[in-house]
C-alpha positions as CSV (number, residue, x, y, z in Angstrom):
1,M,0.0,0.0,0.0
2,K,2.8,2.4,0.8
3,R,4.5,1.7,-2.5
4,F,1.1,2.3,-4.3
5,A,0.6,5.5,-2.4
6,M,4.0,6.8,-3.3
7,A,3.6,5.8,-7.0
8,A,0.2,7.6,-7.0
9,S,1.6,10.7,-5.5
10,L,4.4,10.8,-8.1
11,V,2.0,10.4,-10.9
12,L,-0.1,13.2,-9.5
13,L,3.0,15.4,-9.2
14,A,4.0,14.6,-12.7
15,S,0.6,15.6,-14.1
16,T,0.8,19.0,-12.4
17,C,4.3,19.7,-13.9
18,A,2.8,19.2,-17.3
19,N,0.9,22.5,-17.1
20,A,2.1,24.5,-20.1
21,Q,4.7,27.1,-19.3
22,T,3.9,30.3,-21.2
23,T,5.8,33.0,-22.9
24,E,4.5,35.5,-20.3
25,Q,5.9,33.3,-17.5
26,L,9.3,33.2,-19.1
27,V,9.3,37.0,-19.5
28,K,8.5,37.4,-15.8
29,G,11.0,34.7,-14.8
30,A,13.5,37.0,-13.1
31,T,10.8,38.1,-10.6
32,D,9.2,34.7,-10.1
33,T,10.5,33.5,-6.7
34,S,8.5,30.3,-6.7
35,N,10.1,28.9,-9.8
36,V,13.4,29.0,-11.7
37,L,12.1,29.2,-15.2
38,N,15.1,30.5,-17.2
39,Y,18.7,29.7,-17.7
40,G,20.4,32.5,-15.7
41,M,17.3,32.8,-13.4
42,G,15.7,35.3,-15.9
43,Y,16.1,36.4,-19.4
44,N,18.5,39.1,-18.1
45,L,21.0,36.4,-16.9
46,Q,21.4,38.3,-13.6
47,R,21.3,35.2,-11.4
48,F,19.8,37.4,-8.7
49,S,16.9,36.6,-6.4
50,T,14.8,39.0,-4.2
51,L,14.4,36.2,-1.7
52,N,15.9,37.0,1.8
53,Q,14.9,34.1,4.1
54,I,18.5,32.9,3.6
55,N,20.5,36.0,4.7
56,K,23.7,37.1,6.4
57,D,22.3,36.0,9.8
58,T,20.5,32.8,8.9
59,V,22.9,31.3,6.3
60,K,25.0,29.8,9.0
61,N,22.1,27.5,9.7
62,L,21.9,26.2,6.1
63,V,21.8,22.4,5.9
64,P,21.3,19.8,3.1
65,V,17.7,18.8,2.6
66,W,18.5,16.0,0.1
67,N,21.0,14.8,-2.4
68,Y,20.2,13.2,-5.8
69,S,22.8,11.1,-7.6
70,F,23.2,11.4,-11.4
71,N,25.0,8.0,-11.6
72,D,27.6,9.9,-13.7
73,D,31.3,10.6,-13.2
74,R,31.6,13.5,-15.7
75,S,31.8,17.2,-15.0
76,E,28.4,18.6,-13.9
77,E,27.9,22.2,-15.1
78,S,24.1,22.1,-15.5
79,Q,21.8,24.7,-14.1
80,P,18.6,23.2,-12.6
81,L,15.2,24.6,-13.6
82,V,12.3,24.5,-11.1
83,Y,8.6,24.6,-12.1
84,Q,5.6,23.9,-9.9
85,G,7.6,21.8,-7.4
86,V,9.6,19.8,-9.9
87,I,13.3,20.2,-10.7
88,Y,14.5,19.6,-14.2
89,V,18.3,19.0,-14.5
90,T,20.6,17.5,-17.1
91,S,23.8,15.7,-17.4
92,H,25.7,14.7,-20.6
93,N,23.8,11.4,-20.8
94,A,20.4,12.0,-19.1
95,T,17.6,14.4,-18.4
96,M,15.9,14.1,-15.0
97,A,12.7,15.4,-13.3
98,V,13.0,15.3,-9.5
99,D,10.5,16.2,-6.7
100,A,11.9,19.5,-5.4
101,K,10.9,18.9,-1.7
102,T,11.9,15.2,-1.4
103,G,14.5,14.5,-4.0
104,K,12.5,11.6,-5.4
105,Q,13.0,10.9,-9.0
106,I,9.9,11.4,-11.1
107,W,11.5,10.3,-14.4
108,K,14.8,9.9,-16.1
109,A,15.4,10.0,-19.8
110,K,18.8,8.7,-20.9
111,V,20.7,10.3,-23.8
112,E,22.5,7.9,-26.2
113,Y,25.2,9.1,-28.5
114,P,27.9,7.4,-30.6
115,A,30.9,6.2,-28.7
116,E,33.3,8.2,-30.9
117,T,31.6,11.5,-29.9
118,P,33.9,12.5,-27.0
119,R,36.8,12.5,-29.5
120,I,35.6,15.8,-30.9
121,V,34.7,17.5,-27.6
122,C,37.2,20.2,-26.7
123,C,36.9,20.9,-23.0
124,G,34.7,18.4,-21.1
125,I,31.9,15.9,-21.6
126,I,29.1,18.1,-20.2
127,N,25.7,19.7,-20.6
128,R,24.7,23.0,-19.2
129,G,21.0,22.7,-18.8
130,A,17.5,22.7,-20.4
131,A,14.7,25.1,-21.3
132,L,11.0,24.8,-20.5
133,Y,8.1,25.9,-22.7
134,E,4.5,24.7,-23.2
135,G,4.8,21.5,-21.3
136,K,8.1,20.5,-23.0
137,V,11.7,20.2,-21.9
138,F,14.3,21.2,-24.5
139,R,18.0,20.2,-24.4
140,T,20.9,19.6,-26.7
141,T,23.1,16.5,-26.9
142,L,26.8,16.0,-27.2
143,D,26.4,14.6,-30.7
144,A,24.8,17.8,-31.9
145,H,21.1,17.1,-31.7
146,V,18.3,19.2,-30.3
147,I,15.5,17.2,-28.6
148,A,12.1,18.0,-26.9
149,L,10.8,15.8,-24.1
150,D,7.3,15.7,-22.5
151,A,7.7,17.4,-19.2
152,K,5.2,15.0,-17.5
153,N,7.0,11.7,-18.3
154,G,10.2,12.4,-20.2
155,K,9.0,10.9,-23.5
156,E,10.9,12.1,-26.5
157,L,8.6,14.3,-28.7
158,W,11.0,15.3,-31.4
159,R,14.7,15.2,-32.3
160,Q,16.6,17.2,-34.9
161,K,20.2,17.0,-36.0
162,A,22.0,20.4,-35.9
163,A,25.4,19.3,-37.3
164,D,27.6,16.3,-38.0
165,I,30.1,15.3,-35.3
166,K,32.4,14.0,-38.0
167,E,33.1,17.6,-38.9
168,G,34.0,18.5,-35.3
169,Y,30.7,19.9,-34.1
170,S,29.2,19.2,-30.7
171,M,26.6,20.7,-28.4
172,T,26.7,21.5,-24.7
173,V,24.5,24.6,-24.6
174,A,21.3,25.1,-22.7
175,P,18.6,26.2,-25.2
176,L,16.9,29.6,-25.0
177,V,13.2,30.0,-25.8
178,A,12.5,33.6,-26.9
179,D,9.4,34.9,-28.7
180,G,8.2,31.3,-29.2
181,V,11.4,30.1,-30.8
182,V,13.9,27.5,-29.4
183,I,17.4,29.0,-30.0
184,T,20.6,26.9,-29.7
185,G,24.3,27.4,-30.2
186,I,27.1,25.1,-31.2
187,S,30.6,24.1,-30.2
188,G,33.6,23.1,-32.3
189,A,35.8,26.1,-33.1
190,E,38.9,24.1,-32.1
191,F,38.2,21.7,-35.0
192,G,38.1,24.1,-37.9
193,T,34.3,24.4,-38.0
194,R,32.1,27.4,-39.0
195,G,29.9,28.4,-36.1
196,F,26.2,29.2,-36.1
197,I,23.0,29.9,-34.1
198,D,19.8,28.0,-34.9
199,G,16.1,28.7,-34.4
200,W,13.6,25.8,-34.0
201,D,9.8,25.5,-33.8
202,P,9.1,24.3,-30.3
203,A,6.0,22.3,-31.3
204,T,7.4,20.4,-34.2
205,G,11.2,20.8,-34.2
206,K,11.1,22.4,-37.7
207,H,14.3,24.3,-38.5
208,L,13.3,27.9,-38.8
209,W,16.6,29.8,-39.4
210,R,20.3,29.6,-39.1
211,T,22.6,32.6,-38.6
212,H,26.3,31.8,-39.1
213,S,28.7,33.5,-36.8
214,I,31.3,33.5,-39.6
215,P,29.9,35.4,-42.6
216,S,30.5,34.2,-46.1
217,P,32.1,36.6,-48.6
218,D,28.7,37.8,-49.9
219,E,27.4,38.6,-46.4
220,P,28.0,41.7,-44.2
221,G,31.4,41.2,-42.5
222,G,32.6,38.7,-45.0
223,D,35.4,41.0,-46.1
224,S,37.0,40.6,-42.7
225,W,38.2,37.1,-43.8
226,K,40.8,36.6,-46.5
227,G,40.3,33.9,-49.2
228,D,38.6,30.8,-47.9
229,T,39.6,31.2,-44.2
230,W,36.0,31.9,-43.3
231,K,35.1,28.3,-44.0
232,L,37.2,27.2,-41.0
233,G,36.7,30.3,-39.0
234,G,35.4,28.9,-35.7
235,G,33.1,31.2,-33.8
236,S,31.4,28.8,-31.5
237,T,28.2,29.8,-29.7
238,W,28.2,27.5,-26.7
239,I,26.8,29.7,-23.9
240,T,23.1,30.6,-23.8
241,G,22.2,34.2,-24.8
242,S,20.0,36.8,-22.9
243,Y,16.8,38.3,-24.2
244,D,15.1,41.7,-23.8
245,A,11.4,41.1,-24.5
246,E,10.6,44.8,-24.7
247,L,13.2,45.3,-27.4
248,N,12.5,41.8,-28.8
249,T,16.3,41.3,-29.1
250,V,18.4,38.3,-28.2
251,Y,22.1,38.9,-27.3
252,W,24.4,36.0,-28.0
253,G,28.2,35.8,-27.5
254,I,30.5,34.4,-30.2
255,G,33.6,32.4,-29.5
256,N,37.2,32.5,-30.7
257,P,38.4,32.3,-34.3
258,G,40.2,29.3,-35.7
259,P,43.0,28.6,-35.7
260,F,44.7,30.4,-32.8
261,N,47.5,31.2,-35.1
262,S,46.2,34.6,-36.3
263,A,48.7,34.9,-39.2
264,V,46.7,32.2,-41.0
265,R,43.6,34.4,-41.0
266,P,44.5,38.2,-41.5
267,G,41.6,40.6,-40.9
268,D,39.2,41.4,-38.1
269,N,37.5,38.0,-38.4
270,L,33.9,38.9,-37.7
271,Y,31.9,37.9,-35.8
272,T,34.4,36.0,-33.6
273,C,34.9,37.4,-30.1
274,S,31.7,39.5,-30.5
275,V,28.2,39.9,-29.3
276,L,25.3,39.7,-31.8
277,A,22.0,41.4,-31.2
278,M,19.4,39.4,-33.1
279,D,15.8,39.1,-33.9
280,P,14.6,35.8,-32.3
281,K,11.9,35.1,-35.0
282,T,14.3,35.4,-38.0
283,G,17.9,35.3,-36.6
284,K,18.6,38.6,-38.4
285,I,21.5,40.5,-36.9
286,K,20.5,44.0,-35.7
287,W,23.9,45.1,-34.5
288,H,27.2,43.6,-33.3
289,Y,30.1,44.6,-31.2
290,Q,33.5,42.9,-31.5
291,F,35.6,42.8,-28.4
292,S,38.9,41.4,-29.7
293,P,39.5,41.6,-33.5
294,N,41.9,39.1,-35.1
295,N,42.5,37.6,-31.7
296,P,45.3,35.0,-31.2
297,F,44.8,34.2,-27.5
298,D,41.5,32.3,-27.5
299,Y,39.7,35.3,-25.9
300,D,36.3,34.1,-27.0
301,A,33.2,36.1,-26.0
302,V,30.7,33.4,-25.5
303,A,30.2,34.2,-21.7
304,E,26.9,35.6,-20.4
305,M,25.7,38.9,-21.7
306,V,24.0,40.3,-18.6
307,L,21.2,42.8,-19.0
308,A,20.5,45.5,-16.5
309,D,19.3,49.1,-16.3
310,V,22.2,51.2,-14.9
311,N,22.9,54.9,-14.4
312,V,25.4,56.2,-16.9
313,E,26.4,59.8,-16.3
314,G,23.2,60.2,-14.3
315,K,20.9,58.7,-16.9
316,P,19.1,55.4,-16.6
317,T,20.4,53.3,-19.5
318,K,19.5,49.9,-20.9
319,A,22.9,48.2,-20.6
320,L,24.5,44.9,-21.5
321,M,27.5,43.8,-19.3
322,N,30.2,41.3,-20.1
323,A,33.2,40.3,-18.1
324,N,35.2,39.4,-21.2
325,R,37.7,36.6,-21.4
326,N,40.2,39.2,-22.7
327,G,40.4,40.8,-19.2
328,F,38.2,43.9,-19.8
329,F,34.7,44.4,-18.2
330,Y,32.4,45.9,-20.9
331,V,29.2,47.9,-20.6
332,L,27.3,48.5,-23.8
333,D,24.0,50.3,-24.6
334,R,21.9,47.3,-25.5
335,T,19.7,49.3,-27.8
336,N,22.4,50.0,-30.3
337,G,25.7,48.5,-29.2
338,K,27.4,51.7,-28.2
339,L,30.4,51.3,-25.9
340,L,29.8,52.9,-22.5
341,A,32.6,51.5,-20.4
342,A,35.5,49.0,-20.8
343,N,38.0,48.6,-18.0
344,P,40.4,45.8,-16.8
345,Y,39.1,43.6,-14.0
346,V,42.1,41.3,-13.9
347,K,45.8,41.7,-14.8
348,V,46.1,42.5,-18.6
349,N,49.2,43.0,-20.6
350,W,48.2,42.4,-24.2
351,A,46.4,45.8,-24.4
352,T,46.7,49.0,-22.5
353,G,43.0,49.8,-22.8
354,I,40.0,50.1,-25.1
355,D,39.6,53.1,-27.4
356,M,36.2,54.5,-26.4
357,K,35.6,56.0,-29.8
358,T,36.4,53.0,-32.0
359,G,35.7,50.3,-29.4
360,R,38.9,48.6,-30.4
361,P,41.7,47.4,-28.0
362,I,44.9,49.5,-27.8
363,E,47.3,46.6,-28.3
364,T,50.8,46.3,-26.8
365,D,54.0,44.6,-28.1
366,I,52.8,41.4,-26.6
367,S,50.0,41.1,-29.2
368,R,52.3,42.3,-32.0
369,D,55.0,39.8,-31.1
370,A,52.5,37.0,-30.8
371,R,51.3,37.6,-34.3
372,E,54.9,37.6,-35.6
373,G,55.4,34.1,-34.2
374,K,57.5,35.1,-31.1
375,K,56.9,33.4,-27.8
376,V,55.2,35.7,-25.3
377,T,53.8,35.6,-21.8
378,V,50.3,37.0,-21.9
379,Y,47.8,38.0,-19.2
380,P,45.1,36.7,-19.1
381,S,45.9,33.2,-20.3
382,I,43.9,31.4,-23.0
383,L,41.4,30.5,-20.2
384,G,40.8,34.2,-19.8
385,G,40.2,36.6,-17.0
386,K,37.0,34.7,-16.5
387,N,36.2,31.5,-18.3
388,W,32.6,30.2,-19.0
389,E,31.5,30.2,-15.3
390,P,28.6,32.7,-15.2
391,M,28.6,35.8,-12.9
392,S,25.7,37.4,-11.0
393,F,24.6,41.0,-11.0
394,N,22.9,42.4,-7.9
395,P,20.8,45.5,-8.9
396,Q,20.5,46.4,-5.2
397,T,24.3,46.7,-4.6
398,G,25.1,47.6,-8.3
399,L,27.9,45.0,-8.3
400,A,28.7,42.1,-10.5
401,Y,30.0,39.0,-8.6
402,A,32.4,36.9,-10.8
403,N,34.8,34.1,-10.3
404,T,38.0,35.4,-12.0
405,L,41.3,33.8,-12.9
406,N,44.7,35.0,-11.7
407,F,47.4,33.5,-14.0
408,G,48.9,34.1,-17.3
409,G,49.8,32.0,-20.3
410,K,52.7,31.2,-22.6
411,Y,51.8,31.7,-26.2
412,K,53.6,30.7,-29.4
413,A,52.0,30.3,-32.7
414,E,53.0,27.3,-34.8
415,P,52.1,26.1,-38.3
416,V,48.8,24.3,-38.7
417,T,47.2,22.1,-41.3
418,F,43.4,21.4,-41.4
419,K,42.3,17.8,-41.1
420,Q,38.6,17.2,-40.6
421,G,37.7,16.1,-37.1
422,E,41.1,16.9,-35.6
423,W,42.4,19.8,-33.5
424,Y,43.0,23.0,-35.6
425,L,44.8,25.3,-33.2
426,G,48.2,26.5,-34.4
427,M,49.6,27.0,-30.9
428,D,52.3,25.3,-28.9
429,L,50.5,23.6,-26.0
430,T,53.5,21.9,-24.4
431,D,53.8,24.5,-21.7
432,P,50.9,26.9,-21.9
433,W,50.6,28.3,-18.3
434,Q,52.3,31.0,-16.3
435,F,51.4,30.2,-12.7
436,D,52.7,32.9,-10.4
437,D,52.9,32.7,-6.6
438,G,49.6,33.3,-4.7
439,P,46.0,32.5,-5.4
440,R,45.1,31.4,-8.9
441,G,41.6,32.9,-8.6
442,Y,39.4,35.4,-6.9
443,L,35.7,35.8,-6.4
444,K,35.3,39.5,-7.0
445,A,32.6,42.1,-6.4
446,I,33.1,44.3,-9.4
447,D,31.9,47.8,-10.2
448,P,30.7,47.4,-13.8
449,M,31.6,51.0,-14.8
450,T,35.1,50.9,-13.5
451,G,36.2,47.3,-13.4
452,K,37.5,47.8,-9.9
453,A,36.7,45.3,-7.1
454,K,34.9,46.4,-3.9
455,W,36.2,43.1,-2.4
456,E,37.8,39.9,-3.5
457,A,37.9,36.4,-1.9
458,P,41.0,34.5,-2.9
459,S,41.2,30.8,-3.8
460,D,44.5,28.9,-4.2
461,I,42.7,26.7,-6.8
462,P,40.5,28.9,-9.0
463,R,36.7,28.6,-8.7
464,F,34.9,27.4,-11.8
465,S,31.3,27.5,-10.6
466,G,28.5,29.9,-11.4
467,V,27.6,32.6,-8.9
468,L,24.2,33.5,-7.3
469,S,23.4,36.6,-5.3
470,T,20.3,37.4,-3.3
471,A,18.5,40.2,-1.6
472,G,19.5,38.5,1.7
473,G,23.0,40.0,1.1
474,V,24.5,36.6,0.3
475,V,26.6,35.4,-2.6
476,F,26.9,31.7,-3.4
477,S,29.7,30.0,-5.2
478,G,31.6,26.7,-5.2
479,Q,35.2,25.3,-5.2
480,L,36.7,22.6,-7.4
481,T,37.6,20.9,-4.2
482,G,33.9,20.4,-3.3
483,E,33.0,23.3,-0.9
484,F,29.8,25.1,-1.5
485,E,30.3,28.6,-0.1
486,A,28.3,31.6,1.0
487,F,29.8,35.1,1.3
488,D,28.7,38.5,2.6
489,A,27.7,40.5,-0.5
490,D,29.0,43.8,1.0
491,T,32.3,42.7,2.5
492,G,33.2,39.3,1.0
493,K,33.5,37.6,4.4
494,K,32.8,33.9,4.1
495,L,29.7,33.1,6.1
496,W,29.2,29.3,5.5
497,Q,30.5,26.3,3.6
498,F,29.5,22.7,3.0
499,Q,31.6,19.9,1.5
500,T,29.6,18.3,-1.3
501,G,32.0,15.4,-2.0
502,S,33.1,16.4,-5.5
503,G,34.2,19.5,-7.3
504,I,31.6,22.2,-8.0
505,E,31.3,23.5,-11.5
506,G,27.5,23.9,-11.5
507,Q,25.3,27.0,-11.4
508,P,23.5,27.6,-8.1
509,V,19.8,28.7,-8.1
510,T,17.3,29.6,-5.4
511,W,13.5,29.5,-5.1
512,Q,10.8,29.4,-2.4
513,Q,8.2,26.7,-1.9
514,D,5.6,26.4,0.8
515,G,7.3,29.3,2.7
516,V,10.8,27.8,2.6
517,Q,13.7,29.2,0.6
518,Y,15.8,26.5,-1.1
519,V,19.2,26.7,-2.8
520,A,20.4,24.0,-5.2
521,V,23.6,23.3,-7.0
522,T,25.1,20.5,-9.1
523,S,28.3,18.9,-7.9
524,G,30.7,16.9,-10.1
525,Y,34.3,17.4,-11.0
526,G,36.0,17.3,-14.4
527,G,35.9,20.5,-16.5
528,V,38.4,22.5,-18.5
529,Y,40.8,23.4,-15.6
530,S,41.0,19.8,-14.4
531,L,41.7,18.6,-18.0
532,F,44.4,21.0,-18.9
533,S,46.0,22.8,-15.9
534,G,48.0,19.9,-14.5
535,D,47.1,21.0,-11.0
536,E,48.2,18.1,-8.9
537,R,46.3,19.4,-5.9
538,L,43.1,18.2,-7.5
539,A,44.3,14.6,-7.8
540,S,42.4,13.5,-4.7
541,V,39.1,15.1,-5.7
542,P,36.7,12.2,-6.6
543,P,34.3,12.4,-9.5
544,G,30.7,11.7,-9.1
545,G,27.7,13.9,-10.2
546,S,24.8,14.8,-8.0
547,L,22.3,17.6,-7.2
548,W,22.4,19.1,-3.7
549,V,19.4,21.1,-2.2
550,F,19.8,23.2,1.0
551,A,17.5,25.1,3.3
552,V,17.8,26.9,6.7
553,K,17.4,24.4,9.5
554,Q,14.0,25.1,11.2
């Protein structure tokens, strides 16, 4: 009888989660404290919550409520979504629906892909999350497919192939549903691919449009590529974009050019290392801004494009913020792409600054020497001043909270020949890091208009998790060594931590259910730093993916 009662309750719960999530709900996602409806906790990607039950005084009483195992030993970078008491979370090989209060599995849909797929994956066998819309769960797969599942039972409703893995393409991105269109990006710039962004019909999976991030010679920007270099130009799009519903504009970051050896591809190489402002119905580009023209240092610009209304010279301004991999913190007018501010937020030596009139970097001899084939030590390294891990913006403090990197790199271009499905880099990777004494990373509270930090929390091993901030004055982050941490948003003082058992590279979220505020984060070690840094201090960190949920002990 007990088993029958539990089964009946799970069926009932599954039926409630099938209620169609609407466009209006997605637009209001940033202010919906009962659910987590969007990647980034809102179309603006601010990762901020107005909840304050967990605050500077109560966070010390935070305890785990439950833990759910993914039965997976890969890196877990997924952001959970929460809708009507159900958590939807992904790994590279499964999509799961879990009761948010009890941690009981409602359904699990496994993802199958060819055994050879991981060979063409650059920087970790991962997935970053799903999207919800009209009773469906949308996700991408490592072998470059987009699928839709029934939210009530996990049944596959449609599946579409976006690209061929034999050409070096893969997908780890969480889809974005904007103006009734499912939008996805692609990975593969390290394999000589040509990047793109796709739009799909959520009901049928019909392919609606494709916007290439590398223009052909007959398209605007095509003259920034010489000869046929555009065909192998890279420009991956593997981080989810933001969306301004009022302007009906999607903002999507574009990755590095290929190969790293910039002598192979003279020109600005649009739209690599850029942000595209796009129409979600058609994929048409409204405007673009390029952060790092003809970049040799892998300073891709895929990381989150955070939207906020900020004061610029005393005037409220619709802004877009990006802590760029190139070491500069940018603020743009999101209505037209005008540069409002660009200042270093970490150590930078490849450029002295950004020309506010042209928007172009003022490069140093480091950049010039690198293009001439000389070996240089460059700051930031090819992992950037901040890698993929998303920051949070708190509109109450006016600060961006970001996990930054504090080391340089050794760069030397080398000849490169394209072979389909193989690395296409043109860089000597035998000794790529310049690790100086001291912490290799800081969690920083950054003033977007100046790039200066109000405070910084050091970490000997850099943090690679997402960041969450709340109206309770608390900032959440995680360590590669497994600690889930909470900091004072005003001072940076550590207020609490909990050991999750594996490295944290996930994206924390928070919501309130039945009067209780919860915080959730995925734990599971194995991303880009662990793969390439050679940091022996991480040798004892065990793999093992799971989802942790916390609340204040009553």
